[in-house]
C-alpha positions in Angstrom: 169.7 -122.2 174.3 173.1 -121.2 173.0 173.5 -120.3 169.4 175.8 -122.6 167.5 177.1 -121.8 164.1 176.0 -124.3 161.5 178.8 -126.6 160.2 180.1 -125.7 156.9 180.3 -128.4 154.2 183.4 -128.9 152.1 181.7 -127.5 149.1 180.6 -124.4 151.1 184.1 -123.9 152.4 185.5 -124.2 148.9 183.0 -121.7 147.6 183.9 -119.3 150.4 187.6 -119.7 149.7 187.0 -119.0 146.0 184.9 -115.9 146.9 187.6 -114.6 149.2 190.2 -115.2 146.5 188.1 -113.3 143.9 187.5 -110.4 146.3 191.0 -110.4 147.6 192.7 -109.0 144.6 190.7 -105.8 144.4 191.0 -105.4 148.2 194.8 -105.9 148.1 195.1 -103.5 145.2 193.3 -100.8 147.1 195.8 -101.2 150.0 198.7 -101.0 147.5 197.1 -97.9 145.9 196.6 -96.2 149.3 200.2 -97.0 150.3 201.6 -95.6 147.0 199.5 -92.4 147.3 200.7 -92.0 150.9 204.3 -92.5 149.8 203.9 -90.0 147.0 202.3 -87.4 149.2 205.0 -87.8 151.8 207.8 -87.7 149.2 206.5 -84.6 147.6 206.4 -82.8 151.0 209.8 -84.0 152.1 211.5 -82.4 149.1 211.2 -79.0 151.0 213.4 -80.6 153.7 215.8 -82.1 151.2 214.9 -85.6 152.4 213.8 -88.7 150.8 211.4 -91.2 152.5 214.2 -93.6 153.5 216.1 -90.8 155.2 212.9 -89.6 156.8 212.3 -93.1 158.2 215.8 -93.2 159.8 215.5 -89.8 161.3 212.0 -90.3 162.7 212.9 -93.8 164.1 215.9 -92.3 165.9 213.8 -89.4 167.1 211.4 -91.8 168.7 214.0 -94.4 169.8 217.4 -92.8 170.4 220.2 -95.3 170.8 218.9 -97.9 168.4 221.4 -100.3 166.9 221.9 -100.5 163.2 220.2 -103.9 163.1 217.2 -102.7 165.0 216.9 -99.6 162.8 217.0 -101.8 159.7 214.2 -103.9 161.0 212.1 -100.9 161.9 212.7 -99.3 158.5 212.1 -102.6 156.6 215.5 -102.2 154.9 218.5 -104.5 154.6 221.3 -103.8 157.0 223.6 -102.8 154.1 221.0 -100.3 152.9 220.8 -98.8 156.4 224.5 -98.6 156.5 224.6 -96.5 153.3 221.8 -94.3 154.6 223.5 -93.8 157.9 226.8 -92.9 156.2 225.1 -90.2 154.1 223.2 -88.8 157.1 226.4 -88.9 159.2 228.2 -86.9 156.4 225.4 -84.4 156.5 225.9 -84.0 160.3 222.5 -85.4 161.2 223.4 -88.8 162.8 226.2 -89.9 165.0 227.3 -93.4 166.0 228.5 -94.1 169.6 230.0 -97.3 171.0 227.7 -99.1 173.4 228.9 -98.6 177.0 228.2 -102.3 177.8 229.5 -103.9 174.6 232.0 -102.0 172.5 231.2 -104.1 169.4 227.7 -102.5 169.2 227.2 -99.1 167.8 224.3 -97.0 169.1 222.7 -94.4 166.8 221.7 -90.9 167.8 220.6 -87.7 166.2 222.8 -84.7 166.4 221.3 -81.3 167.3 220.8 -80.6 163.6 219.4 -84.1 163.0 216.9 -83.6 165.9 215.6 -80.4 164.5 215.2 -81.9 161.0 213.6 -85.1 162.4 211.1 -83.0 164.3 210.2 -81.1 161.1 210.1 -84.4 159.1 207.8 -86.0 161.8 205.5 -83.0 161.5 205.3 -83.5 157.7 204.4 -87.2 158.3 201.7 -86.2 160.8 200.2 -83.9 158.2 200.0 -86.6 155.7 198.6 -89.2 158.2 196.0 -86.6 159.4 194.8 -86.0 155.9 194.8 -89.7 155.2 192.6 -90.6 158.2 190.4 -87.6 158.1 187.5 -89.3 156.3 187.4 -92.2 158.8 185.7 -92.5 162.1 187.5 -93.7 165.2 185.8 -97.1 165.0 186.8 -97.4 161.3 190.4 -96.6 162.2 190.3 -99.3 164.9 188.8 -101.8 162.4 191.6 -101.0 159.9 194.2 -101.6 162.5 192.7 -104.8 163.6 192.2 -106.1 160.1 195.8 -105.2 159.1 197.1 -106.9 162.2 195.2 -110.1 161.3 196.5 -109.9 157.7 200.0 -109.5 158.9 199.6 -112.5 161.2 198.3 -114.6 158.3 201.2 -113.6 156.2 203.6 -114.4 159.0 202.1 -117.8 159.3 202.8 -118.7 155.6 205.1 -121.6 155.4 208.6 -120.9 154.0 208.9 -121.6 150.3 
């Protein structure tokens, strides 16, 4: 005989919703706390490379995905296109990034690291890996898989929110 989950009454559903809401705030705050601690640890270590986290994000994204457009880079870095433009200008002035016209569409600019940018991006990525390794060290592989799955479901739920 197959097991069937018992039907939930409206009052049980309302109770469950209220319990989730009550437990949600401390859970959400723990995610925010972990994010802020990770950002602080990364920021402190990037000082030695004379980088800030947003510059690091640009360099590492271009290290992993050479030839991105400015728009694609802005989406990957969760930054407005104008903010990426300012970051790119600074990195270009430092000789770390170059813009090249797309061979198929001259209106599009592709972004690449220079030799100096590549070397700095590799060092910056190593710093990020150090922080990530420290962050996940106390977790088992199954816990890491669970965190990933949970955060993907949370992201999907947020994406499904109706527009205000």
